[in-house]
C-alpha positions in Angstrom: 0.2 -0.3 -0.1 1.6 3.7 -0.5 0.1 7.0 -0.6 -0.3 10.1 1.4 1.8 9.5 4.9 2.2 13.4 5.7 0.6 17.2 5.0 1.1 20.5 4.9 0.2 23.9 3.9 1.1 27.8 3.9 -1.0 30.3 3.3 0.8 34.2 3.7 -0.5 35.7 6.5 -1.6 39.2 3.7 -5.2 39.1 2.4 -6.8 41.6 0.0 -10.1 42.7 -0.1 -11.3 42.0 -3.9 -13.6 45.1 -3.0 -10.8 47.5 -2.6 -9.6 46.3 -6.0 -13.1 47.6 -7.2 -12.3 50.8 -5.2 -9.4 51.9 -7.5 -9.9 50.1 -10.6 -14.2 50.3 -10.8 -14.3 47.1 -12.1 -16.9 45.0 -10.7 -15.5 42.9 -7.2 -15.8 39.1 -7.0 -16.8 38.0 -3.4 -13.9 37.5 -0.5 -10.4 38.0 -1.0 -7.3 36.9 -2.1 -4.2 36.1 0.0 -0.8 37.5 -1.2 2.2 37.2 -0.4 4.5 39.5 1.6 6.7 41.5 0.1 9.9 39.2 1.2 7.8 35.5 0.0 7.5 33.8 -3.6 6.5 30.4 -4.3 9.7 28.9 -2.9 10.1 30.6 0.3 6.0 29.4 0.8 6.9 25.6 -0.2 9.4 26.0 2.4 6.8 27.1 4.9 4.7 23.9 4.0 7.1 21.5 3.9 8.0 22.0 6.9 4.5 22.3 8.2 4.1 18.4 6.8 7.2 16.9 8.3 7.9 19.1 11.4 5.0 16.7 13.4 7.5 13.7 12.3 10.4 14.5 13.9 13.4 12.9 12.2 11.9 11.7 8.4 14.7 11.9 5.5 12.4 11.4 2.3 14.7 10.0 -0.6 13.4 12.3 -3.6 12.6 16.1 -3.3 9.9 17.1 -6.2 9.2 21.2 -6.0 6.4 22.1 -8.5 5.8 25.5 -9.7 4.7 28.0 -13.1 6.5 31.2 -10.9 9.8 29.8 -10.0 12.2 32.0 -8.2 15.1 31.4 -11.4 14.8 30.2 -15.2 17.7 28.7 -14.9 19.1 27.3 -11.7 17.5 24.4 -9.6 15.0 25.4 -6.5 14.3 21.5 -5.7 18.0 22.0 -4.2 17.4 24.9 -2.1 13.6 23.5 -0.9 15.7 20.5 0.3 19.0 22.5 1.9 16.1 24.4 3.8 14.6 21.9 5.1 18.0 20.2 6.5 18.1 16.7 3.9 21.0 15.5 3.1 22.9 15.9 -0.3 22.0 12.3 -1.2 18.7 13.4 -1.8 16.9 13.2 -5.1 15.3 16.5 -6.4 14.0 18.0 -9.4 11.6 20.9 -10.3 8.1 20.5 -11.9 7.1 23.3 -13.7 5.7 25.0 -17.0 1.6 23.8 -16.1 -1.3 24.5 -14.3 -0.8 20.1 -13.9 2.4 20.4 -12.4 1.4 19.7 -8.7 -0.3 16.7 -9.2 2.4 15.7 -12.2 4.5 15.9 -9.2 2.4 13.7 -6.7 2.5 11.3 -9.7 6.0 11.4 -9.9 6.3 10.8 -6.1 3.9 8.0 -5.9 5.9 6.2 -8.9 9.4 6.6 -6.8 8.0 4.8 -3.9 6.3 1.9 -5.9 9.7 1.8 -7.4 11.2 1.5 -3.9 11.7 4.8 -2.4 10.5 4.9 1.2 9.4 8.1 1.4 9.3 11.1 -1.2 8.0 14.6 -0.9 6.3 16.9 -2.7 6.5 21.0 -2.8 3.9 22.9 -4.7 4.1 26.8 -4.4 2.8 30.3 -6.7 2.8 33.6 -6.9 0.9 34.2 -9.6 0.1 37.7 -11.7 -2.9 39.2 -13.3 -2.4 42.2 -14.7 -4.4 45.2 -13.6 -7.8 45.6 -14.1 -8.5 42.1 -15.4 -10.1 39.5 -14.0 -6.9 37.3 -13.1 -5.9 40.1 -11.2 -9.6 39.6 -9.0 -9.0 35.6 -8.5 -5.4 34.9 -8.5 -4.0 34.2 -4.7 -0.6 32.6 -3.4 0.1 29.9 -1.4 1.4 26.6 -0.9 1.0 22.4 0.1 3.0 19.6 0.5 2.5 16.2 0.6 5.1 12.9 2.4 4.4 9.3 -0.3 5.3 6.9 1.5 4.2 2.6 2.1 4.1 2.9 6.0 1.5 4.4 8.3 -0.1 6.3 4.7 -3.2 8.0 6.0 -4.8 8.1 2.2 -3.8 4.8 0.2 -3.5 5.9 -3.6 -6.4 3.6 -5.8 -5.6 4.8 -9.1 -5.9 7.2 -11.5 -6.3 8.5 -14.9 -3.6 10.8 -16.7 -5.2 12.3 -20.1 -2.2 15.6 -22.1 -3.8 17.6 -24.3 -2.1 20.9 -26.2 -5.2 23.2 -25.8 -4.3 26.9 -24.8 -6.0 28.0 -22.4 -3.8 30.1 -20.1 0.3 30.5 -21.0 3.2 33.1 -20.3 6.1 33.4 -22.3 9.8 34.0 -20.1 9.0 37.6 -21.0 5.5 38.1 -19.8 5.1 39.0 -16.0 1.1 38.7 -16.6 -1.1 35.3 -17.3 -3.3 35.5 -20.5 -5.7 33.8 -21.6 -7.9 32.6 -24.4 -11.3 33.5 -24.9 -13.2 30.8 -22.1 -16.0 29.9 -23.4 -13.0 28.1 -25.8 -11.3 26.3 -23.0 -13.9 25.7 -20.9 -16.4 23.9 -23.8 -13.4 21.4 -25.5 -10.7 21.9 -22.9 -11.7 21.6 -18.7 -14.7 20.2 -19.3 -14.3 17.5 -21.6 -10.5 16.1 -20.7 -12.0 16.5 -16.9 -15.2 14.1 -17.9 -13.4 11.5 -19.6 -10.7 11.5 -16.8 -12.9 11.0 -14.0 -16.0 8.5 -16.2 -12.5 6.4 -16.8 -11.7 6.4 -13.8 -15.1 5.6 -11.7 -15.4 3.3 -14.7 -11.8 1.4 -13.4 -12.8 1.5 -9.9 -16.4 0.3 -10.4 -17.5 3.3 -8.7 -20.7 5.7 -9.1 -20.0 9.5 -7.9 -22.0 9.1 -5.1 -19.6 6.6 -3.3 -17.1 9.3 -3.4 -17.0 11.3 -0.1 -14.9 14.7 -1.4 -14.6 15.5 -4.4 -11.2 18.2 -5.2 -12.4 19.6 -8.5 -9.7 22.6 -10.0 -11.9 24.8 -11.6 -11.0 28.2 -13.1 -13.6 29.7 -10.9 -16.5 28.3 -8.6 -19.3 28.9 -11.0 -17.4 26.3 -14.0 -16.5 23.7 -10.5 -20.0 23.4 -9.6 -21.4 23.4 -13.3 -18.8 20.9 -14.0 -19.7 18.9 -10.5 -23.6 18.6 -11.4 -22.7 17.1 -15.1 -20.6 14.5 -13.5 -23.3 13.4 -11.4 -21.5 14.9 -8.0 -24.0 16.9 -5.4 -22.8 20.0 -4.8 -22.2 18.6 -0.8 -20.0 16.7 -2.2 -17.4 19.3 -3.6 -14.7 20.5 -1.8 -14.3 24.1 -1.2 -12.2 25.5 -3.8 -11.1 28.5 -1.3 -11.9 30.6 -4.0 -13.3 33.0 -1.3 -10.7 33.4 1.3 -7.3 32.2 -1.0 -8.1 32.4 -4.5 -7.1 29.8 -7.5 -3.3 29.7 -6.0 -2.2 27.6 -9.4 -0.8 24.7 -9.3 -0.9 24.8 -5.6 -4.4 25.3 -5.4 -6.0 22.4 -6.1 -3.5 20.4 -3.1 -4.4 23.2 -1.2 -8.1 22.0 -1.2 -7.0 18.4 -0.6 -5.1 19.5 2.3 -8.5 20.9 3.4 -10.2 17.7 2.7 -8.0 15.3 4.4 -8.2 17.4 7.3 -11.8 17.0 8.1 -11.6 13.2 6.6 -12.6 10.2 8.2 -11.3 6.5 8.0 -12.8 4.6 4.8 -14.1 8.1 3.0 -12.6 8.0 -0.5 -11.4 11.6 -2.2 -11.1 12.3 -6.0 -8.5 14.9 -7.0 -8.8 16.6 -10.4 -6.7 18.8 -12.0 -6.6 20.4 -15.2 -3.5 22.1 -17.6 -2.7 20.9 -21.3 -4.8 17.9 -20.0 -5.9 16.7 -17.1 -5.1 14.2 -13.8 -7.5 12.4 -11.9 -6.6 10.4 -8.6 -8.1 8.7 -6.4 -7.9 7.8 -2.4 -9.4 5.9 0.4 -8.8 7.8 3.9 -7.4 5.1 6.2 -7.4 4.4 10.4 -4.1 6.1 10.4 -5.6 9.8 9.3 -7.0 9.7 12.5 -3.1 10.0 14.0 -2.1 13.0 11.9 -2.1 16.6 13.2 -0.4 18.9 11.0 2.3 21.7 12.4 -0.2 23.9 11.8 -2.5 23.2 8.7 -4.3 24.8 6.5 -7.0 25.5 9.2 -4.3 27.5 11.1 -3.2 29.3 8.3 -6.5 30.7 7.5 -7.2 31.7 11.1 -4.2 34.2 10.8 -4.9 37.0 8.4 -3.9 41.0 8.0 -5.6 42.9 5.6 -3.7 45.1 3.5 -5.1 47.5 0.9 -4.2 48.1 -3.1 -1.5 49.8 -2.9 0.0 47.7 -0.4 -0.1 44.9 -2.6 0.8 46.8 -5.9 4.3 47.7 -4.5 4.7 44.1 -2.6 4.1 42.7 -6.5 6.6 45.5 -7.7 3.9 46.3 -10.2 3.8 50.2 -9.5 7.5 51.8 -9.2 8.6 53.2 -5.8 11.8 55.3 -5.3 15.0 54.0 -4.3 16.4 54.5 -1.1 19.0 57.4 -1.4 22.0 54.8 -0.5 23.8 52.7 -2.6 22.1 49.6 -4.0 22.5 46.2 -2.5 25.6 43.9 -3.9 25.0 40.6 -5.0 24.9 37.6 -2.7 28.4 36.5 -2.4 28.6 32.9 -4.1 31.5 31.2 -2.2 30.0 32.9 1.0 26.4 31.1 0.2 28.1 27.8 -0.6 30.5 28.6 3.3 27.4 28.9 5.2 24.5 27.0 3.8 23.7 25.1 6.7 23.3 28.8 8.5 21.5 29.8 6.0 19.6 27.5 4.4 18.7 25.4 7.5 19.5 27.6 10.6 22.0 26.0 12.1 23.8 27.8 14.6 26.3 25.6 17.2 26.6 24.4 20.5 30.3 24.3 22.8 30.7 20.4 23.9 32.0 22.0 27.0 29.4 23.7 28.7 26.5 22.5 26.5 25.7 26.9 25.0 23.8 26.8 22.1 25.0 30.2 19.9 24.7 31.7 16.9 25.9 32.5 14.2 28.2 29.5 14.6 31.5 30.1 16.7 34.7 28.8 17.2 35.1 29.7 20.7 32.8 30.0 23.0 30.8 32.9 24.1 30.6 31.5 27.8 33.2 28.9 28.8 36.4 30.2 26.3 36.6 26.6 24.2 37.7 26.4 21.4 37.3 24.3 18.5 34.8 22.3 20.4 31.7 22.9 18.7 29.3 21.1 17.5 26.4 22.0 15.0 22.9 23.0 16.5 19.4 23.4 15.1 17.5 26.6 16.2 14.7 26.4 14.2 12.3 23.8 15.9 13.7 25.9 18.8 10.9 28.5 20.6 11.5 31.6 20.9 10.8 35.3 22.6 11.8 39.0 22.2 14.1 40.0 24.5 14.0 43.5 23.1 13.2 45.2 19.7 13.4 49.0 17.6 11.4 50.2 15.1 13.6 51.6 12.1 11.7 54.4 10.0 14.2 55.5 8.5 15.8 52.4 7.1 13.9 51.6 3.7 11.1 49.1 4.0 8.6 47.4 1.4 6.7 47.6 4.7 7.2 49.9 7.1 8.5 50.7 9.8 11.4 48.0 9.7 11.3 45.7 12.8 14.3 44.8 14.5 14.7 42.6 17.6 16.6 40.5 19.6 15.6 37.0 20.0 16.2 34.4 23.8 15.9 30.8 22.2 14.6 27.9 24.4 17.4 25.4 25.6 20.1 28.8 25.0 21.0 30.9 22.1 20.2 34.7 21.4 20.3 36.5 17.9 19.2 39.8 16.1 16.8 39.6 13.4 14.5 41.5 10.9 10.5 40.8 12.4 8.3 40.2 9.4 4.5 39.8 9.7 3.9 42.2 12.4 2.0 45.1 13.9 5.0 47.2 15.2 1.8 48.2 17.9 1.0 44.7 19.3 4.7 44.3 20.1 6.1 42.9 23.4 9.3 42.6 25.4 8.3 38.2 25.8 6.3 38.0 22.6 6.4 34.3 21.2 7.9 34.1 17.7 9.2 31.4 15.0 11.3 31.6 12.1 10.0 31.6 8.6 12.4 31.5 5.2 12.1 34.1 2.9 13.7 36.1 0.3 15.3 39.2 1.7 15.9 40.8 -1.7 17.3 40.2 -5.2 20.3 41.6 -7.0 21.8 41.2 -10.6 19.9 37.8 -10.9 20.4 36.5 -7.9 17.5 35.6 -4.4 18.9 36.2 -1.4 17.3 33.8 0.7 17.3 33.9 4.9 15.2 33.3 8.2 13.3 36.0 9.5 11.1 36.2 12.6 7.5 36.6 13.0 4.8 36.6 15.9 3.8 33.0 16.6 0.9 32.3 14.6 -2.6 30.7 16.2 -2.3 27.5 15.9 -5.6 25.0 15.7 -5.6 21.3 16.0 -7.4 18.7 13.3 -10.8 18.7 15.1 -11.3 22.7 14.9 -10.7 23.3 17.6 -7.9 26.0 18.6 -4.6 25.7 20.3 -1.4 28.0 21.7 
């Protein structure tokens, strides 16, 4: 038996009410809001967050394969899955690959991971993240949202057994971007809905249900991608499903999160699932993937670190002007200081464990943790008696902080804090996703992987701290 062993999600804190777009552009507003990645977030940083949400509850797990799915990679030529694996502290022996170029690449990665497990790999991790842009005043500006999801696939302690799938490929022009395009382009929707989406999804779902000897009523949850809820629900009816079986598309709370969207919906279905239920995942993009899962008894024992519920419970409303700045759609005056230099390739290589996996050191003589890694212990002055020590999963709190209105920031004011980690260790770092008026000494914080800046085409990733987000348990009760 192979299938899903663990799952995780990430939804950024920022939420843009669609009515605020209407107030500026005059375009009719769809209901709800969209999730907006922060100015220091991108598809890769969100995938790291989802991967950590998935793996953290399992303790020491080392996937043999890591696949990263996105339509908005940080680089056109440089593998991001290697960065993902490094940030999750996985060994160099892990097999990594980027899967990109289609809204279906999330399910493509899921199928590839299942193939790897069935081929003998003990566990395989996939993480999908997307941060797609629609042109101002266009429909995709309103409907697109940002987010990420991650799954660990394996053959032991399976939460949802993979029963089978049907994949169809067809060259149909629906949505596209070239290397020179910032914004998503789309063909007239009546064409790709009737000739692509409706036809291919019906064909794949009918074939899969026929193979399994099932009727639509036998499926508990239909996780169906749709260009919007109207088309999603209409197609579900045509397929013979009751609307109560259709998983929430997250359109009103997140938006369409690209290749990560259907996988976020799958996380939502798993958070509510009970043993024995069937979940049907259907994606679309130059074809269709339909995958069927049966929930097992193990679903009752797994809890993601925060999950989809926990991330949806934390939100910060932003305005349309802030969104335009964060996505660099409008130009701001540059700070009156030299541009940041590009990160050093040798420096990034030498400090890889510190930079990506957030390692410091711990003195073997007195046991004092310290960051950054040291040769000489700050407490007992022992020399070269250090061992690596990872700070990421250690609770931390604010010792003191400063609010800086002079330093340039895309989300002013800039906030810097001194943190103390439980068990020892102190560092100075930047705070993000915070309201300066609500900070206090002793506030619990957690580390978050961010894109500090980009210079000369190089993305500089590192860790910041943010106020600890609310956690929501599987049964819906909130916990600290």
